[in-house]
C-alpha positions as CSV (number, residue, x, y, z in Angstrom):
1,R,-1.5,14.9,-2.0
2,T,-2.5,11.7,-0.2
3,Q,-2.4,8.0,-0.7
4,G,-5.7,6.1,-0.8
5,S,-7.1,5.3,2.5
6,E,-8.7,2.1,3.8
7,K,-12.2,2.0,5.2
8,G,-12.6,5.2,7.3
9,E,-8.8,5.7,7.7
10,K,-7.4,9.2,7.4
11,P,-5.5,9.5,4.1
12,R,-1.7,9.4,4.6
13,P,0.6,12.1,3.2
14,N,2.4,11.0,0.1
15,L,5.9,12.6,-0.2
16,K,7.1,9.9,-2.6
17,D,5.5,11.7,-5.6
18,A,5.9,15.2,-4.3
19,S,8.2,17.7,-5.9
20,D,11.9,17.9,-5.0
21,A,11.2,21.3,-3.4
22,L,8.6,19.8,-1.0
23,R,10.7,16.8,-0.2
24,D,13.4,19.3,0.9
25,D,11.0,21.5,2.9
26,R,11.7,20.7,6.6
27,A,8.2,21.9,7.7
28,V,6.4,19.8,5.1
29,V,8.5,16.7,5.9
30,E,8.0,17.2,9.6
31,A,4.3,17.5,9.2
32,A,4.3,14.3,7.1
33,V,6.3,12.4,9.7
34,R,3.9,13.5,12.4
35,A,0.9,12.5,10.3
36,T,2.1,8.9,9.8
37,R,2.5,6.5,12.7
38,G,5.2,4.9,10.7
39,G,7.2,8.2,10.5
40,F,10.0,6.8,8.5
41,I,7.8,6.2,5.5
42,S,7.8,10.0,4.9
43,L,11.4,10.6,6.0
44,A,12.7,7.8,3.7
45,V,11.6,9.8,0.6
46,A,12.7,13.2,1.9
47,S,15.7,14.9,0.4
48,E,19.2,13.7,1.2
49,R,19.7,16.8,3.4
50,L,16.7,16.0,5.5
51,R,17.5,12.2,5.7
52,D,20.7,13.5,7.5
53,D,18.6,15.4,10.1
54,L,19.0,13.7,13.5
55,D,16.1,15.7,14.9
56,L,13.7,14.5,12.2
57,A,14.9,10.9,12.6
58,A,14.3,11.2,16.4
59,L,10.8,12.5,15.7
60,A,10.2,9.6,13.3
61,V,11.2,7.2,16.1
62,S,9.1,9.0,18.7
63,V,5.9,9.0,16.7
64,Y,6.4,5.4,15.4
65,A,3.5,3.2,16.5
66,P,4.2,-0.5,16.4
67,T,0.6,-1.1,15.2
68,S,1.3,0.9,12.0
69,G,2.5,-2.3,10.3
70,V,5.5,-0.4,8.9
71,D,8.8,-2.1,8.5
72,I,10.9,0.5,10.4
73,D,14.1,-1.0,9.2
74,K,13.2,0.0,5.6
75,G,12.9,3.6,6.5
76,Y,15.9,3.5,8.8
77,E,18.2,2.1,6.0
78,A,17.3,5.2,3.8
79,M,18.8,7.6,6.4
80,S,22.3,9.0,6.1
81,E,25.2,7.1,7.6
82,R,25.5,9.8,10.3
83,V,21.9,9.1,11.4
84,R,22.4,5.4,11.2
85,S,25.5,5.8,13.4
86,D,23.7,7.5,16.3
87,R,23.7,5.0,19.2
88,A,20.8,6.6,21.1
89,L,18.5,6.6,18.1
90,F,19.4,3.0,17.3
91,L,18.7,1.8,20.8
92,E,15.3,3.7,20.9
93,L,14.4,2.2,17.6
94,L,15.4,-1.3,18.7
95,A,13.2,-0.9,21.8
96,K,10.2,-0.5,19.6
97,A,11.3,-2.9,16.8
98,D,9.9,-6.3,17.7
99,D,6.4,-5.6,18.8
100,P,4.3,-8.7,18.0
101,S,1.9,-6.6,16.0
102,L,4.6,-6.1,13.4
103,R,4.7,-9.7,12.6
104,H,2.9,-11.2,9.7
105,P,-0.2,-12.9,11.2
106,H,0.6,-16.3,9.6
107,M,4.1,-16.4,10.9
108,P,4.4,-17.4,14.6
109,R,7.0,-15.6,16.7
110,R,9.5,-18.5,16.7
111,S,9.7,-18.8,13.0
112,H,9.8,-15.1,12.0
113,P,13.0,-13.2,11.7
114,S,13.7,-10.6,14.3
115,R,13.4,-6.9,13.4
116,A,16.6,-6.5,15.4
117,A,18.6,-8.3,12.7
118,F,17.1,-6.2,10.0
119,L,17.9,-3.0,12.0
120,L,21.5,-4.0,12.6
121,R,21.9,-4.8,8.9
122,A,20.7,-1.3,8.1
123,A,22.9,0.3,10.8
124,A,26.2,2.1,10.0
125,P,29.4,0.0,10.2
126,A,30.3,1.8,13.4
127,L,27.3,0.4,15.2
128,K,27.8,-3.1,13.8
129,A,31.2,-3.0,15.5
130,D,29.9,-1.6,18.8
131,K,29.7,-4.4,21.3
132,E,27.0,-2.8,23.5
133,I,24.8,-2.3,20.5
134,V,25.3,-5.8,19.2
135,L,24.6,-7.3,22.7
136,A,21.4,-5.2,22.9
137,A,20.3,-6.5,19.5
138,V,21.1,-10.1,20.4
139,T,19.1,-9.7,23.6
140,K,16.2,-8.2,21.7
141,E,16.3,-11.2,19.3
142,A,16.0,-13.6,22.3
143,G,13.5,-16.4,21.7
144,D,13.3,-15.9,17.9
145,I,14.5,-18.9,15.9
146,C,15.3,-17.0,12.7
147,C,14.8,-18.5,9.4
148,Y,17.0,-15.8,8.0
149,R,20.3,-14.5,9.0
150,P,20.3,-13.7,12.8
151,V,21.6,-10.6,14.6
152,I,25.0,-12.1,15.1
153,G,25.4,-12.5,11.4
154,E,24.9,-8.8,10.9
155,A,27.5,-7.8,13.4
156,A,31.1,-6.9,12.5
157,L,33.2,-10.0,12.0
158,A,35.2,-9.3,15.2
159,L,32.0,-9.3,17.3
160,Q,30.6,-12.4,15.5
161,Q,33.6,-14.1,17.0
162,D,33.6,-12.3,20.4
163,R,33.1,-14.8,23.2
164,D,30.6,-12.7,25.2
165,V,28.4,-12.0,22.1
166,L,28.6,-15.6,21.0
167,L,27.7,-17.0,24.4
168,L,24.8,-14.7,24.7
169,A,23.5,-15.6,21.3
170,M,24.0,-19.3,21.9
171,G,22.1,-19.0,25.1
172,F,19.0,-18.3,23.0
173,D,19.8,-20.6,20.1
174,G,22.7,-23.1,20.1
175,R,22.9,-23.0,16.3
176,K,24.7,-19.6,16.6
177,L,27.8,-21.7,17.3
178,S,28.2,-21.8,13.5
179,Y,29.6,-18.2,13.8
180,A,32.3,-19.2,16.2
181,P,35.9,-19.3,15.2
182,P,37.5,-22.9,15.1
183,A,39.1,-22.5,18.6
184,M,35.8,-21.7,20.2
185,K,34.1,-24.6,18.4
186,N,36.6,-26.8,20.1
187,D,36.1,-25.3,23.6
188,K,33.9,-27.5,25.8
189,T,32.9,-24.5,27.9
190,V,31.4,-22.9,24.8
191,V,29.9,-26.0,23.3
192,L,28.3,-27.3,26.5
């Protein structure tokens, strides 16, 4: 029924090993999502039908607590494409994504990859091609010097080469010029 708990913590629901019938029971999955501050942990192992439920996904975002230590992008990528195409849900998730408490304690902010990049990687193709979404993710990533692929690298190719997106990304980290098309790499107003 529950996973082992740490010193005095309340045991967490364990849907991963539950029967298919329970993982397809909306009331059971909703209760599990509410019981875990990481919400998406339970939703990620729910039935395919429930991973396509926008209301359950919104609930998972609303109960998500940055201090849960849960990689929200991992649960988000398990959702259906329809859920991962929802703009409002993505933006709400992005707003909670980069709380400093989510970072590994031995990795300072400036060397840890942004959760925004991981979320955009998990997003549906429609969101990766949405300029407003990509600009929001680039802004959220501000100040991170990513050791992995940055947000701009997760955007659709057309937006990787979009002047506004590129200039915003370069404003935070000039190395993002590597994503620019040759004409922009030769443009003094971009380079300087």
